[in-house]
Residue, then its C-alpha position, 0 to 999 in steps of 0.5 A: m499499499k505504502k508502495i501505491f501511495l509513493i508512486i501516486f505521489l511521484f506522479a503527481a510531482v512529475s505531472a505538476k512539475s510538467q504543468t509549470i512555466t518557468q521563469s525564462d519560458e514566461k519571460r518569452l511568453q510575455q516578450i512575444e504578447d507584448s510584441i503582437k498586442q498591437f497587431a490584435k488591435d489593428i485587426v479591429t481598428a486599422d481604417e483600411w482593410i489591407d492593413r486589417f488582413r496585414a495585422d491579422s498576418f502578422f499576429t497569427r504568425g507571432f501567436v503560433r510562436a508564442l503557443l510553441i513555448p512549453n506549457s503555454f497552455y497555462y498562460n492567459f494572453d490578457s492583453l490580447q484582444i481576442s476571444k479565449v475560451v476554455a473547455p470546463d474540464s480544462s481539456f482544451k482552449i478555443f481562441t477565435w477572432q475575425v478580420m473585416k474586409d468591409f460591412t459585406y465581408y466578415r471572416q473568422r479565424g481561430a484554433i483549438q490548443m489541446r492540453t498535453g501532459d508534457g506541455s508541447l503544443k497540439l493545435f488545430p488551426l480552424f479554417d472559416f469555410s463559410d465562403f465555399t457553402s450555401r448551407p453552412t447547418d447541412s453536415v459534420r465538418d472538420a477543423r479545415h471546413w469550419i463555420g466560422a464564429i467567435y465564441y464565448k461559451i462552452v458547455l460541457k455535457t455527457f452522454n453515455h460516457k461520452k463528452y460533448y462541448t456545446l460551443i456558443g458563438s457570434d458572427e457579424n456575417d454581413a452588413r444586413s444581418n448577424k448570426k448566433w451560432i450553437e455548434v456541438l464539438t466532439f473529438d474522434a478516435d484520433g483526438k481530432p475535433q468534430f464539429g456538428g451533428k443531429f443533436f437539435s430537436y424543434p418545431a419544423n414550422d418556425e420560419t425563424k430558424p433554419k429548417p430541421p435537421v440541422y447539424r448546427f444551430c443558428l439564429e440570423y436576425k437584423k444587424d442591430g437587433g441585439v439578440r441574446m444567447n447563452y447558457d443559464e446554469r440556474y435553468d440548465a439551459i441555452i436561453f435565446d430571444h424568441l424572434t419575430a419579423e418586423g414585416n410579414d416575412a420570416k424568411d428574410k432573416y434580416n427582417l427579425i428582431p427580438y419579440g420580447d420573450y425567450e425560448g431555448f434547449r434543454w440537454v436531453n439524452g443527448i439532445w438539445k430539445f426545444v422548449s418554448n419557456p425555459f423559465a417556467n413563467v418565474i420572474f427573477d432579478d439580475k443575480q438569479s440569471a444573465f436574463p432579463a425578466l420576462l415581459l409577456d405572459d404565457k398568452e403573449k400579453v405584456k405583463e404591464k406591472k413587470l413592464m412598469e418596474q422594468s421601465k423605471k429601472n431603465m429610466k433611473k439608470t439612464e439618470q445616473n449615467n447623465q449625472 
């Protein structure tokens, strides 16, 4: 028994040592980060598209050079203005960002960095294939045929002892519409990422959503629509705005705007199943959820009292901001 404990202790000590960035490597990481953070900023802020694309090229090369440093997985890159999301089990990170040519052309960049036992780099570059498909929801895709998004949330679920990582992200798409994506990520037998699958169940007669079956879920909506989509731990659901068309045609996605209510998905037996009211008529405050209280009841009538309370809150915030 003592030998077993000794082996476990030695293994833990070796693992801890292998997962520590040395002072010299941390200094190198800081130096590279300092040298590329302006490029990361210029990808977004440079006035000319050619300067944004040039900054993207310089940034990518420098970033990969930094990731090659041993145990870079444990370095945060806090000053880089890109999205950095860690899986709940810390098995990988996803870095994503986007480059804009003009208001009609946005393309995402990205990479998955896997955690490794010896601190070496295991990286899967992601290549946005959106330009080359008319049906981005139609199939399982690998890293070279990725449908681009800027990810801001990873939700870990399991089914039959297998892990499923649900990615939630956004895409500025074009001059008329934005998109929000829900993408299920798995890893195959060789450890390679696979994006998508038949993980979504929802009504087929809703024109505000892509016609099922889909391998990834998308909400496309008016450019300044301000649609919310995120995972709410309190309700164990992905919750998003219920959309409606400004005109009579919901097929034109650039007409879709929030309706004033919410709907979502819950994970049931390996499937994200649609729920029309994930809040179950419960009114809650900001401390209980990332989403505001419902302003509509089950019969889609305005909750006048709640609307007045919300209006007073908004007016108070406006007065405070103007002081």
